[in-house]
C-alpha positions in Angstrom: 173.9 -258.7 76.2 176.3 -261.4 77.1 175.7 -264.6 79.1 176.9 -263.1 82.4 174.5 -260.1 82.1 171.6 -262.4 81.3 172.3 -264.6 84.3 172.7 -261.5 86.6 169.3 -260.2 85.3 167.6 -263.6 85.9 169.1 -263.6 89.4 167.8 -260.1 90.1 164.3 -261.1 88.8 164.3 -264.2 91.1 165.3 -262.0 94.0 162.5 -259.6 93.2 160.1 -262.5 92.9 161.1 -263.9 96.3 160.6 -260.6 98.0 157.3 -259.9 96.2 156.0 -263.3 97.2 156.7 -262.5 100.9 155.2 -259.0 100.7 152.1 -260.1 98.7 151.7 -263.1 101.0 151.9 -261.0 104.1 149.3 -258.6 102.8 147.0 -261.3 101.4 147.2 -263.3 104.6 145.4 -260.6 106.6 141.9 -260.9 105.0 142.2 -264.7 104.8 143.0 -264.9 108.5 140.2 -262.5 109.4 137.7 -264.6 107.4 138.7 -267.7 109.4 141.1 -269.5 107.1 141.3 -273.2 107.9 144.0 -275.4 106.4 142.7 -278.4 104.5 144.9 -280.8 106.5 143.3 -279.8 109.8 141.1 -282.5 111.2 137.4 -281.7 111.0 136.9 -282.3 114.7 139.6 -279.8 115.7 138.8 -276.4 117.1 139.1 -273.5 114.7 142.3 -271.6 114.6 142.6 -268.2 116.1 143.1 -265.2 113.8 146.6 -264.9 115.1 147.5 -268.6 114.5 145.9 -268.6 111.1 147.8 -265.4 110.1 151.1 -267.0 111.3 150.5 -270.1 109.2 149.7 -268.1 106.1 152.6 -265.8 106.6 154.9 -268.7 107.2 153.9 -270.3 104.0 154.6 -267.1 102.1 158.0 -266.7 103.7 158.9 -270.3 102.8 158.0 -269.8 99.2 159.9 -266.5 99.1 162.9 -268.2 100.6 162.9 -270.8 97.9 163.0 -268.1 95.2 165.9 -266.3 97.0 167.9 -269.6 97.3 167.3 -270.2 93.6 168.5 -266.7 92.7 171.7 -267.2 94.8 172.4 -270.6 93.2 171.8 -269.2 89.7 174.2 -266.3 90.2 176.9 -268.3 92.0 177.1 -271.3 89.9 176.5 -269.7 86.5 178.5 -266.5 86.9 181.3 -266.8 89.4 181.9 -270.5 90.4 185.0 -269.9 92.6 185.6 -271.8 95.9 184.9 -268.6 97.9 181.6 -267.9 96.1 180.5 -271.5 96.4 181.4 -271.5 100.2 179.4 -268.3 100.7 176.5 -269.9 98.8 176.7 -273.0 101.0 176.5 -270.9 104.2 173.5 -268.9 102.8 171.7 -272.1 101.8 172.4 -273.7 105.2 171.0 -270.6 107.0 167.9 -270.5 104.8 167.4 -274.2 105.1 167.5 -273.9 108.9 165.0 -271.0 108.6 162.7 -273.1 106.3 162.8 -276.1 108.7 162.0 -273.8 111.7 159.1 -272.2 109.9 157.8 -275.6 108.8 157.9 -276.7 112.4 155.9 -273.6 113.4 153.3 -274.1 110.7 152.7 -277.8 110.9 154.0 -278.7 114.4 156.3 -281.4 112.9 159.7 -281.5 111.1 159.6 -281.7 107.3 160.8 -285.3 107.3 158.2 -286.5 109.8 155.0 -288.2 108.6 151.7 -286.4 109.0 149.7 -287.8 111.9 147.0 -290.3 110.9 143.5 -288.7 110.7 142.1 -290.6 113.7 145.2 -290.5 115.9 144.1 -287.5 117.9 147.3 -285.6 117.2 146.8 -282.0 116.3 149.0 -281.1 113.2 149.0 -277.4 113.9 149.8 -277.4 117.6 153.1 -275.9 118.5 156.0 -278.3 119.1 156.8 -279.2 122.6 
């Protein structure tokens, strides 16, 4: 097995891991949401999350982690195997799209952009409320 075949195999395994994380996360989120999953960062005085909102947060976290694996697989294959300007350009577009998706999902999960600080515990802000 030469270097290119090894890198292609690693990329395929990373792709598989990304999809597996999303699928397993979607399935595992159902019982957690039904049992009343409550994030640790949620203030103690806040109302409990609905099953739907809880499932959305858990699913969103699974999708975010899966996207990270998929981006890593694309980077490994593009940079290590075929580093042409065209392949790097395609990778840049893929990473931009997936980064936008990650930011959007993060906003849905936490109610704030990834670069914003978490609200102070006594500020009255609800970290899981949808963005306005």
